N, C-alpha and C positions, 0 to 999 in steps of 0.2 A: 570750870570756866567755858567750857563746852556747853555745860546746862544753863549758863547764864547767856551765853549765844543763842540758842536753841529758844531758851522764852523769849526772848528781843524777836526773833523770826515769828515765832507763833503769835506774841502779842501782834506783830506789825500785819500779819495776813488776816487776823480776827480784825483789827482797826481799819482795813481795808474792805474786808467782806461788810461792815458794818457802814462804812461810808460811800456803797455802792449808788446812793441817792444822789450823791453829789457829783462835780465836776470830774469828768474821766479826762486824761490827756495819755496819749500814747506819743513817746518823745524817743525815736530811732537817733543814735549818735555815734560821733566819731572822737577819737582823743588820744592824747600822748601821756606819756608817765615815765615817771625815772623811781627805781627800786634801788634802795639801798639796804645793807645789811648792819645787824648789829653789834658783829663782831668780824675781825678779821680772823682769814685763816693761819695756823701755827706759823706756816712760813711763808706767807705773803702778804697782801691786802688787794680789796676789791673796791671797784668805784662803777657807780651808776650809767649805765646808759640809757638812750632813750627808746620807750618802747611804745606802744600803740593798743588801742583796743577798740573794738567795733559791737555795737550792739544798740540795747535799747531799753526803755523803762516804761513801765505803766504807772500812772498818778490817779490817787482820787482824792478827793476832798476840796478844799477850798482854802480858807486861811490855813489851817491846820489840815495835814495831808500825809499820807502814805503813799509809800512809793518803793517797787518792785522791779529786778531787771535781771540781766543776761547779756554778757559781753563775752566775745571772742578775745583774749588777751595775748599778748606778746612781751616778755621782758627781759632784758639783756642787761649781766655786769659783767665788768673786764676785769680778770684775775692778773696780778704779778706777781711772781715768785720773788722772793727776796735773795734766795739761796742761787737760784738758777737764771738764766735767762729766758724763761717759760712765761710766756702770755698767751691767755687765752680768753674767749668769752663765756660764759654761762648762759646759752640762750633758754628761756623756756616759755612754753604756749599752755593756755589753760581755757576754761571756761572759768568766767568770776560771776559769781551771783551774789550781788548787794540787796539787802531791805533796810529800807529807811521811814523815820518819822520826821516831818520838817514845818516849818512854819512860814507864812507869810510877812517879814518885817513890814515891806511895803507893798501895797497892791494885793489881789486876792487871785492872782493867777490869771484872772481875764483881761486886765488892762493891756496897755501898750508896754509898760514898763512895772518891774518887780523886781524885788530884792529878798532871797529865800536865806535861812539856814535850815541845816538839817544833819542828823546822825545816826547811826544805825552800825549794823553788821554784817560783815559779807565772808562768805566761803569762796576758795580758790581751789578748783580742782583740775590738778596737773595734768596733761595730755602728752605732754613730748618735752624732750631736756635733749639738747646738743651741749655738751660740755667736756670735751676733750676726753676722757677715760673715764668720766663719771655717766652713770644711766640714770634713767627713770627711778629705777628701784633704789638709788642714792638719795633720793628726795623724799618730802613726805607725800604722800598723795592729794592731801586736802589742807588748805593752810586757813585757820579760822583768823578772824581778825574785826577791829571796830574803827569807825572813822568818824569824822567830822568834817563838815565844808559849809560852803556858801555858795549861791544862784544867782544871778543875775538875768532876767526876761526881758527882751526887747521885741515887742510884737510877737510873732510866732519863733523867732530864735532864741535860742539860750545857752548860758555858759556857765558851767559848774564847777569850780576847785574843789578837791577834797585832798584828806591826807587820812592814810589807814596806817595804824599800828598794828602787825599782825600778831596773834597770841600763839601761834606755833611756830616751831623751828623751822628753818628752810630745808635743811639737811638732815638724813637720818643716819650718816656714818660720821665717826669722828675723825678720818683723814681731810674732810671739808666742812669742818665744825666751822658757819659762819653767822648760827645766831638767828634771829627772827629779822623778818623783813619790815620795813618803813616805806610806804610809795606814796607819792605826790600825783595825784590824777587831774588832768584838766580836760574836759569834754566840753563839746560844742556840738548842737542839734538844733533839729526842728520842733516845737510843741505842735501836736495836734490835737485838736480840742476836740469833745462830743458832749 
């Protein structure tokens, strides 16, 4: 599966390089996110808290475009024990690197209004964990994922909504086995066209 994701990333970068003659956009953005886990731990359950991300992307192309970016991200989940009265938050920070291919369904990215659909792959490189007795070593250092989304462009502003499915388990220890993450992202920002 990692080979498929790496192939998508390589294809996307080749696509970006091949479209350098087309429109270039730099898109700084800020957003919120909610992350759920596919499984609950043996002795409790988890629920999503609101997290955030800050960063940006670079987009090449007109009707069909390629886009890659980097974000500093924070996500949090609440854990509630069924046997004890233990409740704590699992807080994780890292660098999120998405690469995608998209298509302008309405507009070409240069008008005052546009509707886009996109999909791609990403990796989250974990940099910090704060979770009761768990440490960063108890979690997988890199989490690979795939996503689909849609975006609206309003003049120089944009709003993107995407849903990501992780392909990598969150935790690397059996005592906190929570499966894979699924994340809803909502980003807003400015389109700087060149």
